[in-house]
Structure formats: structure tokens, C-alpha cells
N, C-alpha and C positions, 0 to 999 in steps of 0.2 A: 373567319378563322376562330376556332375555339379550342381550348385545351380539353383533351379527353381524360387526362390524368395529371394531377398536380400533387407532388409529394416532396416534403422536405427530407433530404438525405444528407446527414452530417451537416456541413456548413454550406450546403447548396439547396436551391429549389429546383427540382427536376420537373419538367413539363413535357408531356407528350401531346403534340398538336394533332388536330383532325386530318391534316394532310400528310401525316407520318413523320414530320420533323420532330426533333427533340431539342430542348433547351436545358442547359445546366447553368443556373445563375447563382454565383456566390452570394450568400446572404448580405455580406457587406456591400457588394455592388448594388443589390436591390435596395437596401436601406439608403445608400447615398444617392440613389436615383429617385427618391421619393418626390412625387409630383405635387405635393400639397403646397398651399400658399405659404405656410410657415417655413418650409424648406427651400422652395424655389422662388418665392416672392410672388407678388401680384403685379400685373402690367396694366397701366392706365391706357386710355384711348390714344395717347400720343406715343405709346410704345415704351415709356419709362417704367423700369422695374423697381418696385418698392419692396424692400426686404429688411428684416431685422438683422441684428448682428449674429454672426455664426456662433453656435453653441458647440462646445466639444461633445463628442459622442462617447459614451461609456461602453464597455463591452456588452452590457445588456441591450444596447441599441441595435446590436447585430444578432440578437437571439430572437428567433421567431416564436412567439407565444401561441398565436393562432392565425389562421388564414380564412377569411370569410368571403364567400361569393357575393357579388353585387349584381343583382339582376342577371342577365345573360350576357354581360359585356365586360365585367371587370372583377378583380380580386382586391380585397383590402387586408393587408397584413396588420396584425396587432403585434407590436414589438415588445421585447422584454422590459424596455424602459417606459412603457405605457403609451408610446407614440402610436396613434391609430387613425390619423386623418388623411393618409395617402390612399387614394383610389387609383389602381393601376389598370387602365383599360387593356384588353387582350392585345391590341395592336402595339401598345407601348411595351408590354411585357415581351412580345415577340422581338421587337427591336432591341431591347436590352439583352435578350437571350442570344440574338445573332451577333452582337458585339462581344458577349462573354464566352460563347461556345465556338471553338475553332471549326472551320469548314471541314466537313467530312468526319467530324467526331462528335 
């Protein structure tokens, strides 16, 4: 599964997938779902998650400055607050989109 078209529209990221499905992901949802170790933590071999304290997110944290493709498997958003370490594999983006986009719409 790959996106055919990815476009920020207002406060959402619109994705048209190669199977004809569409996702509309609110930018705030996308930012809060950041999979990087700084946001989600790191897991050791015993399954314990290590994570620093939560940092408050400013309005700039939900502003998409740029979106970069990573190989043929992921997208990397660059956020208005400078955060740029989250790499979102396409299957992860699709799952976020399915949760954010109502069925049939």
C-alpha cells in the first residue's frame, strides 16, 4: 500500500491510497501520534518503556512545515516547532487515517 497523493489541506493531511481509499488526518492527531523515541519512548528487551517527561506542545507543534518522503515506505513530517524525528511508515499512516476518517467518508 502506497499513497498516490499526499496534500496538506487546512488543518488536515489528505492521502489518496493506491487502492482508492482516502484518509483525512487532522494535523494535531498526526503530531500526537509521532512514533519517534522522544515522543513514544524506547522499549528495552524486557518490554519496559523508557520515556522522558511530557513536554507541552505549542500551536507551532501542529503546523506542518514540510513533508519529506523516506525511501518508498514512509513520510517524515517537519513540524513548525522544529520537531523532525518521527518517521511514519505508510502502514502506520493508514492505521491513523482509518481511526481519524469515518467509514464511508
